[in-house]
C-alpha positions as CSV (number, residue, x, y, z in Angstrom):
1,M,-22.2,-2.6,14.1
2,I,-22.9,-3.3,10.4
3,Y,-26.2,-5.0,9.7
4,I,-25.7,-7.1,6.6
5,Q,-29.4,-7.8,5.9
6,A,-30.3,-4.1,6.0
7,L,-27.2,-3.2,3.8
8,D,-28.2,-5.8,1.3
9,A,-31.8,-4.4,1.1
10,I,-30.3,-0.9,0.5
11,F,-28.0,-2.2,-2.2
12,R,-30.9,-4.1,-3.9
13,A,-33.1,-0.9,-3.9
14,M,-30.3,1.2,-5.4
15,K,-29.3,-1.3,-8.2
16,G,-29.4,0.4,-11.6
17,K,-29.9,3.8,-10.1
18,R,-27.4,6.7,-10.8
19,I,-26.0,7.5,-7.3
20,F,-23.1,9.8,-8.1
21,E,-23.1,12.6,-10.7
22,R,-19.9,14.0,-12.0
23,F,-19.5,17.8,-11.8
24,G,-16.7,20.3,-11.8
25,F,-13.7,20.4,-14.2
26,N,-11.1,18.2,-15.7
27,L,-7.6,18.4,-14.2
28,P,-4.6,18.2,-16.6
29,K,-3.3,14.7,-17.1
30,Q,-0.4,13.8,-14.8
31,E,1.8,10.7,-14.9
32,R,0.9,8.3,-12.1
33,P,3.6,6.4,-10.4
34,Q,3.4,2.7,-11.3
35,P,3.0,0.4,-8.3
36,D,5.4,-2.4,-7.7
37,S,4.1,-5.6,-9.3
38,K,5.1,-9.2,-9.7
39,L,4.5,-10.9,-13.0
40,V,3.4,-14.5,-12.5
41,F,3.3,-16.9,-15.4
42,E,2.3,-20.1,-13.5
43,F,-0.8,-18.6,-12.0
44,E,-2.6,-22.0,-11.6
45,S,-0.2,-22.8,-8.8
46,W,-1.3,-19.9,-6.6
47,N,-4.2,-20.3,-4.1
48,F,-5.9,-17.6,-2.1
49,N,-5.6,-18.1,1.7
50,L,-8.1,-16.3,3.8
51,K,-6.0,-16.6,6.9
52,V,-3.3,-14.4,5.5
53,N,-5.5,-12.5,2.9
54,D,-3.0,-13.2,0.1
55,W,-2.2,-15.5,-2.7
56,V,0.1,-18.2,-1.6
57,N,2.2,-20.6,-3.7
58,P,1.6,-24.0,-2.1
59,E,5.0,-25.3,-3.2
60,T,7.2,-22.6,-1.8
61,G,4.8,-20.9,0.8
62,E,5.6,-17.5,-0.8
63,C,3.0,-14.8,-0.6
64,L,2.3,-12.9,-3.8
65,T,1.5,-9.4,-2.5
66,G,2.7,-9.3,1.1
67,Y,-0.5,-7.5,2.1
68,K,-1.0,-6.9,5.8
69,S,-4.6,-6.0,6.7
70,P,-5.0,-3.3,9.4
71,A,-6.2,-4.5,12.8
72,E,-9.2,-2.2,12.5
73,L,-10.4,-4.0,9.4
74,A,-9.9,-7.4,10.9
75,Y,-11.9,-6.4,13.9
76,L,-14.7,-5.0,11.7
77,L,-14.9,-8.1,9.6
78,E,-14.8,-10.5,12.6
79,E,-16.7,-8.6,15.3
80,G,-18.5,-5.6,13.8
81,M,-21.0,-7.3,11.5
82,N,-24.4,-8.8,12.3
83,S,-24.8,-11.5,9.7
84,S,-27.5,-13.6,11.3
85,F,-29.5,-14.0,8.1
86,L,-26.6,-15.7,6.3
């Protein structure tokens, strides 16, 4: 169970603090593979739909990314949070 109110208090207390410090060495530069992307020119016509977790074109019903959230994430977001203070 994730307690949102406690997590919010922790994040507020840590705001502006340096949490992680870099250490070690620099690896040589490597070319990263480019992810598949879709260029959209008429971005005003896309709306984010929470039910499918994706941007949807209302005219065609086409999803922009085709993202499928894992069942574990859906369970965590729906059942695993105590958000009583919201």
